[in-house]
C-alpha positions as CSV (number, residue, x, y, z in Angstrom):
1,M,78.0,-12.2,61.6
2,I,74.3,-11.2,61.5
3,H,73.1,-8.1,63.3
4,L,69.7,-6.3,63.6
5,K,70.0,-2.5,63.7
6,V,67.0,-0.4,64.7
7,A,66.4,1.8,61.7
8,E,65.9,5.5,62.0
9,E,64.5,8.1,59.5
10,K,67.9,8.4,58.0
11,D,67.8,4.7,57.1
12,L,64.5,4.8,55.2
13,T,66.3,5.6,51.9
14,T,68.3,2.4,52.3
15,I,65.2,0.4,53.1
16,S,63.5,1.8,50.0
17,K,66.5,0.9,47.8
18,L,66.7,-2.6,49.3
19,A,62.9,-3.1,48.7
20,K,63.3,-2.2,45.0
21,V,66.0,-4.7,44.5
22,I,64.4,-7.5,46.5
23,W,60.8,-7.0,45.2
24,N,62.0,-7.0,41.6
25,D,64.1,-10.1,42.1
26,H,61.5,-12.1,44.1
27,Y,57.9,-11.1,43.5
28,V,57.6,-10.5,39.7
29,P,57.0,-14.2,39.0
30,F,53.9,-14.5,41.2
31,I,52.3,-11.0,41.1
32,G,53.8,-9.5,37.9
33,Q,55.8,-6.4,37.2
34,Q,52.9,-4.0,37.3
35,Q,51.8,-5.0,40.8
36,V,55.4,-4.9,42.0
37,D,55.8,-1.4,40.7
38,Y,52.5,-0.4,42.2
39,M,53.4,-1.8,45.7
40,L,56.9,-0.2,45.6
41,S,55.4,3.2,44.8
42,K,52.7,2.9,47.4
43,I,54.4,1.2,50.3
44,Y,58.1,1.9,49.9
45,N,58.3,5.6,48.9
46,Y,59.9,7.8,51.5
47,E,56.6,9.4,52.7
48,S,54.9,6.1,53.2
49,L,57.8,4.7,55.1
50,I,57.9,7.8,57.4
51,E,54.1,7.3,58.0
52,Q,54.7,3.6,58.9
53,L,57.5,4.6,61.2
54,N,55.9,7.5,63.0
55,Q,52.1,7.2,62.7
56,Q,51.6,3.4,62.4
57,K,54.4,2.7,65.0
58,H,56.3,0.2,62.9
59,V,59.7,-0.6,64.2
60,F,62.1,-1.1,61.3
61,Y,65.3,-3.1,61.5
62,L,68.1,-3.3,59.0
63,I,69.5,-6.8,58.7
64,E,73.3,-6.5,58.5
65,K,75.8,-9.2,57.6
66,D,79.4,-8.3,58.2
67,N,78.3,-4.6,58.4
68,I,76.6,-4.7,55.0
69,D,72.8,-4.1,54.8
70,V,71.3,-7.2,53.2
71,G,67.7,-6.8,54.2
72,F,65.1,-5.3,56.5
73,L,62.1,-6.1,58.6
74,S,59.4,-4.3,60.5
75,V,57.1,-5.2,63.3
76,S,54.4,-3.5,65.4
77,S,52.4,-4.4,68.5
78,Q,49.2,-3.2,70.0
79,N,49.7,-4.8,73.4
80,K,53.4,-5.5,73.9
81,C,52.7,-9.3,73.9
82,D,51.5,-10.0,70.4
83,Y,53.4,-8.7,67.4
84,F,52.8,-8.4,63.7
85,L,55.7,-8.9,61.2
86,H,54.9,-6.5,58.4
87,K,58.0,-6.9,56.4
88,F,60.8,-9.4,56.3
89,Y,63.0,-9.2,53.2
90,I,66.5,-10.3,52.4
91,D,68.4,-9.8,49.2
92,Q,68.0,-13.0,47.2
93,Q,71.7,-13.1,46.3
94,K,72.4,-13.5,50.0
95,S,69.3,-15.4,51.3
96,N,70.7,-19.0,51.3
97,A,73.3,-18.4,54.0
98,G,71.0,-18.8,57.0
99,I,70.6,-15.1,57.3
100,G,66.8,-15.3,57.5
101,T,66.7,-17.8,60.4
102,K,69.3,-15.9,62.3
103,A,67.6,-12.5,61.8
104,L,64.2,-14.0,62.8
105,N,65.7,-15.5,66.0
106,L,67.3,-12.1,66.8
107,L,64.0,-10.4,66.3
108,I,62.2,-12.9,68.6
109,Q,64.7,-12.4,71.3
110,Q,64.3,-8.6,71.1
111,I,60.6,-8.4,71.1
112,N,59.9,-11.0,73.7
113,S,56.4,-11.7,72.5
114,K,53.7,-14.3,73.1
115,S,52.9,-14.6,69.4
116,L,54.2,-13.3,66.0
117,M,51.8,-13.1,63.1
118,L,52.5,-12.3,59.4
119,T,51.0,-12.5,55.9
120,V,52.6,-14.3,53.0
121,N,51.6,-14.6,49.4
122,R,50.0,-18.0,48.8
123,Q,52.3,-18.6,45.8
124,N,55.5,-17.7,47.7
125,F,56.4,-21.3,48.4
126,K,60.0,-20.5,49.3
127,S,58.9,-18.1,52.1
128,I,56.0,-20.3,53.2
129,N,58.4,-23.2,53.7
130,F,60.9,-20.9,55.5
131,Y,58.1,-19.9,58.0
132,F,57.0,-23.6,58.5
133,K,60.6,-24.5,59.3
134,N,60.7,-21.7,61.8
135,G,57.6,-22.8,63.7
136,F,54.8,-20.8,62.0
137,K,51.5,-22.4,61.2
138,I,48.8,-21.2,58.8
139,D,46.0,-19.6,60.7
140,R,43.8,-18.6,57.8
141,V,43.5,-17.6,54.2
142,E,42.8,-13.9,53.4
143,D,42.6,-11.7,50.3
144,F,43.4,-8.0,50.8
145,D,42.3,-5.2,48.4
146,I,45.3,-2.9,48.1
147,G,43.7,-0.5,45.5
148,D,43.9,0.0,41.8
149,G,42.3,-3.4,41.2
150,Y,45.2,-5.3,42.9
151,E,44.8,-7.8,45.7
152,M,47.1,-9.6,48.0
153,N,46.2,-13.3,48.1
154,D,47.8,-14.4,51.4
155,F,48.1,-16.9,54.1
156,V,48.0,-15.5,57.6
157,M,50.6,-17.4,59.6
158,V,51.2,-17.4,63.4
159,R,54.0,-18.6,65.7
160,K,53.1,-18.8,69.4
161,F,55.8,-18.8,72.1
């Protein structure tokens, strides 16, 4: 059974560990090991996760399957109607069991939004196809400078409810 558990500060170490496994398994082929290492150290260290939780008002969820943490996601909202999905990651060893669709549907039920927006790497075909299958459409193409000469080359995708 799939369950979303609202993450607290004590869960950020688990999220950081999951990110390391997931990013190294999934993202190296399209952005390379150096950028993966950079992003993990910049975004998924404990201090950064605390800032995202407390100052940037991200709501983190652990994705649990049969009481085992298999992934995580985070969202935020400026207006309680439109949400941004900052993170949505599932361990690749467990990702073909329908967990993603079930977790996304649980999130949508919880946030009760008018729209959900996200960014996804333009070379991440597996994730892009997942979002298409779940009702998202490409809104635009954007490149984001993330420092140290690295860029995120993304599609901005939106699902309206």
